[in-house]
N, C-alpha and C positions, 0 to 999 in steps of 0.2 A: 504494500500500500504506500509506503514512504517513497518509492520510486515514482509512482503515479503522481503523488503530490509534488515531488521535485520536478517532474516533467512539466506539469501544469505551471508551476512557478517559473521555470526557465522559458516556457513558451511565452508567457506574459512578459518576462524580462527581455527576451530576444526581439519581441515586437517593437520595443522602444530602444533597443541597443544600437550601437554604432554599425552602420552598413559597411560591408566589406566587399571586395571583388570576389569573383567565383573561385579564384585560386589563391587567395590570401590566407594567412594563418588566422584562425579564429581563436580567441582567448575567452574561456568561460570559467568563472570563479566558483569554487565550492569550498565546503568545510566538511571534515569527517564527522559524521553524526553517530550517536550510539547504535543506531540500527544498521550501520555499515560494518560493524565490527564482527570478527570471528572469535572463537574461543581463546585465541592468543592475544586478544585485545588490540589488534591492528586491523586495518581495513581488509575485509574479505576479498580474496582474489576475484571472485565472481562479480563483486560490486564494481570493481574497476571497469569491467566491460559494460555494465549498466550505466555507469557515470559517463563513459565514453559515448554511449548511445545518445545521452542527453547533450553532450558536447557536439556531436555530429548534427543532431536536430537543430541546435542553436546556430551552428555554422550554416546549415542549409536555409534556415529562416533569414539570417542576417545577410547572406550573399544573394538572396532572391531566388535560389533554385527551388526551394520548397513551393513557392507560389507558382512557378512555371509548371512544376509537376502537378500540383493540385488543379490548375486550370485545364490540364490535359487528362486528368484521371489516372495519373501514374503514381507509383510509390516505390521506394527503395526497400530491399530486403538484404540482410546479411547472408552471403553465401559461405564465407569462410572468415576466420579471424585467428590471429595469433598474438600472444602478449608475452612480454619479458619484464620481469621485476628486478629492480635494483636496490631499492630501499622501501621500508614500510611506512605507510601513512598512519599516524596515530590519532586518537580521539581528539576532536576539536581542532585539529591542524588544518590550516588554510592551504589550499593548493589551487592550481589553475590547470585546466585541460586545454592543451593546444591541439587544434585539429586543422588538417588541410587535405585537400584533394591532391594526390600525387601522380595520378595517371590512369590510363585505361588500357585494357587489352581488347580483344575482339568482342567480348560479351559483358565486361564488367568494369566498374570504376574501383579504384583503390584509394583508401583514406588512411592517413597516418594520424595517430593520437599519442599525446604524451601527457603524463601527470607530472607537473612541474612545481617545485617549491623553491622560491627565491632564485629562479633561473636554473635550478638543478633538476635533471631528469630523475624521477623516481620509478616510473614504469613507462613502457612504450608498446603500442599495439598497432597492428596493420589489419585493416578490414577490407575484404573484397565484397562488393555489393552489386547486385543485379537490380533491374528495374522491371516492375510488372505493371500491367494495365488493369484497372478495375473492371474493365469490360472483358478481360481475359487475354492471355498471351503476354509476351515479353516486349520490352522496349529495347531495341538495338542501340548500340553505342552511337552509330551514325545518326539515328533519329534523335537520340538524346542531345547530341552535340549540335544538331540543327536547331533544336529548341533553345538551348542555353547559350549557344555561341561557341566558336572554335576554341580549342585548348591552345595555350601558348606553345609556340614551336619548341621551346626549350624543355617542355614537360616530357620526361621520358622515365618510364618505370625501370627501377633497378632489375637487372637480369635475375637475381636471386628471388625477387618477389614474383616474377612471372613463373619461374620454376616451382616455387612454393604453391602458387595458385593451381598449377597443373598437378602437382604431386598430391595435394590433399583433396582434389575434386572427387565427389561421389558420383555414382551413375545418375543419369537424368531421371526425373520423376516418372518418365514414360517407360523406363527400363526397370527390370527386376533388380532388387538390391537385398538379397537374402543375408541374414545375420548368421554367418558361418565362421566359427573360430578355428583357426588352423593351429 
């Protein structure tokens, strides 16, 4: 429930927040709450990804992409994500989520997130997102870029991230995906 309340709060805040360009870094402020903690009394690893979701939503609202998607009946979904932790966030600690779109492959967009305290990275995640149509089907990257505008020429995905996206891909929803342990 607390993530829903945080999402609503940040949706309201982002509505009035500073506008940014599509490929700028968005900065979203947070504080570690008691509901974010695990049994070791630091922020739970799963909470980071939920907080990064809110940071991504804030970024898309402030860079105008969310409205473009809404006008067309599109919405993003996470296809894959990976996160690396460096330091723990503690109760009541203030931190900032930095979010930016870092590139595209033939089917998805990639977003980078960082949890940052006083300019120091505590955790970093990479998200691979696809786009769906409320009417059914997917939004191709070309169609999406036609709607939001071209990506900067210098925007290029790191090769390791493309490999990671390919390596962790599950079968299509139209294909069988039996749970067989080897």
